[in-house]
C-alpha positions in Angstrom: -46.1 -1.1 -10.1 -43.9 2.0 -10.0 -44.8 2.5 -6.3 -43.9 -1.1 -5.5 -40.5 -0.7 -7.2 -39.9 2.6 -5.4 -40.7 0.9 -2.0 -38.5 -2.0 -2.8 -35.6 0.3 -3.7 -36.1 2.1 -0.4 -36.0 -1.1 1.5 -32.9 -2.3 -0.3 -31.2 1.0 0.3 -32.1 0.8 4.0 -30.7 -2.7 4.2 -27.4 -1.6 2.5 -27.0 1.3 5.0 -27.8 -1.0 7.9 -25.4 -3.6 6.6 -22.6 -1.0 6.5 -23.5 0.4 9.9 -23.4 -3.0 11.4 -20.0 -3.9 10.0 -17.3 -4.4 12.5 -13.9 -2.6 12.1 -11.3 -4.6 10.2 -9.4 -6.9 12.6 -5.6 -6.5 12.9 -3.0 -8.9 14.1 0.8 -9.0 13.7 3.2 -11.9 14.0 6.7 -12.6 12.6 6.7 -9.6 10.3 3.2 -10.3 8.8 0.3 -8.0 9.4 -3.0 -9.7 8.9 -6.1 -7.7 8.1 -9.4 -9.7 8.5 -13.1 -9.1 8.1 -16.3 -10.3 6.5 -16.1 -7.3 4.2 -12.9 -8.5 2.6 -13.2 -10.7 -0.5 -11.1 -13.7 0.4 -11.5 -13.1 4.2 -8.1 -11.6 4.9 -5.2 -9.6 3.5 -1.6 -10.2 4.5 1.1 -7.6 4.4 4.8 -8.3 4.8 5.3 -5.5 7.3 8.0 -4.5 7.0 9.6 -6.5 4.2 12.7 -4.3 4.2 14.3 -0.9 5.1 16.6 0.2 2.3 19.6 2.4 1.6 19.9 4.9 -1.3 21.7 4.0 -4.4 19.7 0.8 -4.7 18.5 0.7 -8.4 21.6 -1.1 -9.8 23.0 -2.7 -6.7 22.7 -6.2 -5.2 19.7 -6.4 -2.9 21.5 -7.8 0.1 23.7 -4.6 0.0 20.7 -2.4 0.1 18.7 -3.8 2.9 19.2 -2.7 6.6 19.0 -5.6 9.1 16.2 -4.8 11.4 14.0 -6.2 14.2 10.4 -5.3 14.9 8.4 -6.0 18.1 4.9 -5.3 19.4 4.5 -2.6 21.9 0.8 -2.5 22.3 -2.4 -4.2 21.0 -6.0 -3.4 21.7 -8.4 -6.1 22.9 -10.8 -5.4 20.0 -8.0 -5.9 17.5 -8.3 -2.4 16.0 -5.0 -0.9 17.2 -1.4 -2.2 17.1 1.8 -0.3 18.0 5.0 -1.7 16.7 8.7 -0.6 17.0 11.3 -1.3 14.4 15.0 -1.0 15.2 17.5 -0.7 12.3 21.0 -1.9 12.5 22.3 1.7 12.3 20.3 2.8 15.4 17.2 4.3 13.7 13.9 3.6 15.5 10.6 3.6 13.7 7.4 3.6 15.7 4.3 2.4 13.9 0.8 3.1 15.1 -1.8 1.1 13.1 -5.5 1.7 13.4 -8.4 0.1 11.6 -11.9 1.3 10.6 -14.7 -0.5 8.8 -13.0 0.0 5.4 -9.4 1.1 5.9 -6.2 0.6 7.9 -4.4 3.8 8.9 -0.7 3.9 9.5 1.1 6.7 11.4 4.9 6.3 11.5 7.6 8.2 13.4 11.1 7.6 12.2 13.8 8.8 14.6 17.6 8.8 14.6 18.8 8.9 18.2 22.4 8.5 17.3 25.1 11.0 16.5 25.6 9.6 13.0 23.8 10.4 9.7 21.5 7.5 8.8 21.0 6.3 5.2 17.6 4.8 6.0 16.0 5.9 2.8 12.8 4.0 2.3 10.7 1.1 3.5 8.7 -1.7 1.9 5.3 -2.8 3.1 4.5 -5.7 0.8 0.7 -6.1 0.3 -0.3 -9.5 -1.0 -3.4 -9.5 -3.1 -3.8 -13.2 -4.2 -6.8 -13.9 -2.1 -8.5 -10.6 -3.0 -8.2 -11.1 -6.7 -8.9 -14.9 -6.5 -5.6 -16.2 -7.8 -2.9 -18.5 -6.6 0.2 -16.9 -4.9 2.5 -18.1 -7.6 6.0 -16.6 -8.0 6.4 -14.2 -10.9 2.7 -14.5 -11.8 1.4 -11.8 -14.1 -2.2 -13.1 -14.1 -3.2 -10.4 -11.6 -2.1 -7.5 -13.8 -5.5 -7.4 -15.5 -7.0 -6.8 -12.0 -4.4 -4.3 -10.8 -4.3 -0.6 -11.6 -2.7 2.8 -10.9 -3.5 6.3 -12.1 -2.0 8.4 -14.9 -3.0 11.9 -15.9 -5.8 12.1 -18.5 -4.3 14.4 -21.1 -7.8 15.9 -21.9 -9.2 16.5 -18.5 -5.8 16.7 -16.5 -7.5 14.4 -13.9 -6.3 11.0 -12.7 -7.3 8.2 -15.0 -7.4 4.5 -13.9 -5.2 2.2 -16.1 -5.0 -1.5 -15.5 -1.4 -2.8 -15.5 -1.9 -5.2 -18.3 -2.8 -2.2 -20.6 0.0 0.1 -19.4 2.6 0.6 -22.1 5.5 0.8 -22.4 6.3 -2.1 -20.0 10.0 -2.2 -19.0 11.7 -5.6 -18.8 15.4 -4.9 -18.2 16.8 -4.4 -14.7 19.2 -5.9 -12.1 16.4 -8.3 -11.2 13.2 -9.3 -13.1 10.2 -9.5 -13.3 8.2 -6.7 -11.7 7.6 -3.0 -12.5 8.6 0.2 -10.6 7.1 3.7 -10.9 9.2 6.3 -9.2 7.6 8.8 -6.7 7.8 12.5 -7.3 11.3 13.9 -6.8 12.9 10.5 -6.2 16.2 9.8 -7.8 16.1 7.1 -10.4 19.3 5.7 -8.7 17.4 5.0 -5.4 14.7 2.6 -6.3 13.9 -1.1 -6.2 16.3 -2.9 -8.6 13.4 -4.1 -10.8 12.4 -2.8 -14.2 11.8 0.9 -14.0 8.8 2.3 -15.9 9.2 5.6 -17.8 5.5 6.4 -17.0 4.7 9.2 -14.6 1.9 8.4 -12.3 -0.8 10.9 -11.4 -0.9 10.1 -7.7 0.4 7.6 -5.1 -2.4 5.1 -5.3 -2.0 1.5 -6.5 -4.7 -1.1 -6.1 -6.7 -4.0 -7.5 -10.3 -5.1 -8.1 -11.7 -8.2 -6.3 -12.5 -11.4 -8.1 -16.2 -10.6 -8.2 -15.6 -7.0 -9.3 -17.4 -5.4 -6.4 -14.5 -4.2 -4.2 -11.2 -2.3 -4.5 -8.1 -3.0 -2.4 -5.7 0.0 -2.6 -2.8 1.4 -0.8 -0.9 4.8 -0.6 1.8 6.4 1.5 3.0 10.0 2.0 5.7 10.6 1.2 6.3 7.7 -1.1 9.4 6.4 -2.7 7.8 4.3 -5.5 4.8 2.2 -6.6 5.8 -1.4 -7.3 4.1 -4.4 -8.9 6.0 -7.3 -7.3 6.8 -11.0 -7.8 4.6 -12.7 -5.2 1.2 -11.4 -6.4 1.8 -8.3 -4.4 1.4 -4.5 -4.8 3.5 -1.8 -3.1 3.3 1.8 -2.2 6.8 2.1 -0.5 7.2 4.9 2.0 10.1 7.4 1.8 12.2 8.3 4.8 14.9 10.1 2.9 17.8 9.6 5.4 17.9 11.1 8.9 20.4 13.4 10.4 21.5 12.9 14.0 18.5 13.6 16.3 16.2 14.1 13.3 12.6 12.8 13.5 10.3 12.4 10.5 6.5 11.6 10.3 4.9 9.4 7.6 1.4 8.1 7.0 -0.2 5.4 5.0 -3.5 3.9 4.1 -4.9 0.6 3.0 -8.5 0.9 1.6 -11.0 -1.9 1.3 -13.9 -0.1 -0.4 -16.7 -0.5 -2.9 -15.6 -0.4 -6.6 -16.3 3.3 -7.1 -13.3 5.2 -8.4 -14.7 8.7 -7.7 -15.3 7.8 -4.0 -11.8 6.2 -3.8 -10.1 9.3 -5.3 -12.1 11.6 -3.0 -11.1 9.6 0.0 -7.4 9.6 -1.1 -7.4 13.4 -1.6 -9.0 13.9 1.8 -6.5 11.7 3.5 -3.5 13.1 1.6 -4.4 16.7 0.8 -0.8 17.6 -0.1 -1.1 15.3 -3.1 
């Protein structure tokens, strides 16, 4: 009996390895500022990211949103036939150019950004917002101001006993701020970021342990998570979305800055996710 169980386990293990090996890379497409990530390995079939929702100025926490956002345009420069690579170019009203190289693997999307100020003027392009919509993944309707997905969404705080990152689901995270220029939502400031330069939504006093924010699929088997370096903030939004918003920090004339980001679609294994994050972002 034990031998039969052992053989069955080997067969199942082999099937799992084969299944992963046979998975195609995630498919990428971009149109009208929406990046669509698709694949059989994604619960819900696809993920949409408002890419880029906004480029923002400093001094944003208590200011009207329309006075914070830079008008910008984005166009496609290159796409691969196999839908695993897209190159975009954003042009901001003040002249800043951001080139985005986006690559997919079987379980991640990798972003490499180059922000460049070709003008002779200082730019106040301070941060950018990729808005990752998670409604399909968590199995909920994309209802405005929904908080139903907070029980599926998480970030990491430092465990006071072990000094290691500890997963906390957003519905259990206290205190939960409710006062801001605009509500609802929740913002967690990135390291070293001024509290005057954030999304004008309720600002949490909680310090996060890292730059990861994510959610668990409706069946509990997969995790969808995102991170950027450097990052301005983590944000739980109002259209069933999660953000890790990247930090540019302003650009002097002729200055160039490199940024990188990740979206992970992985098995629900926190240890593996954290190891992956630390490998991709060793500075964190």
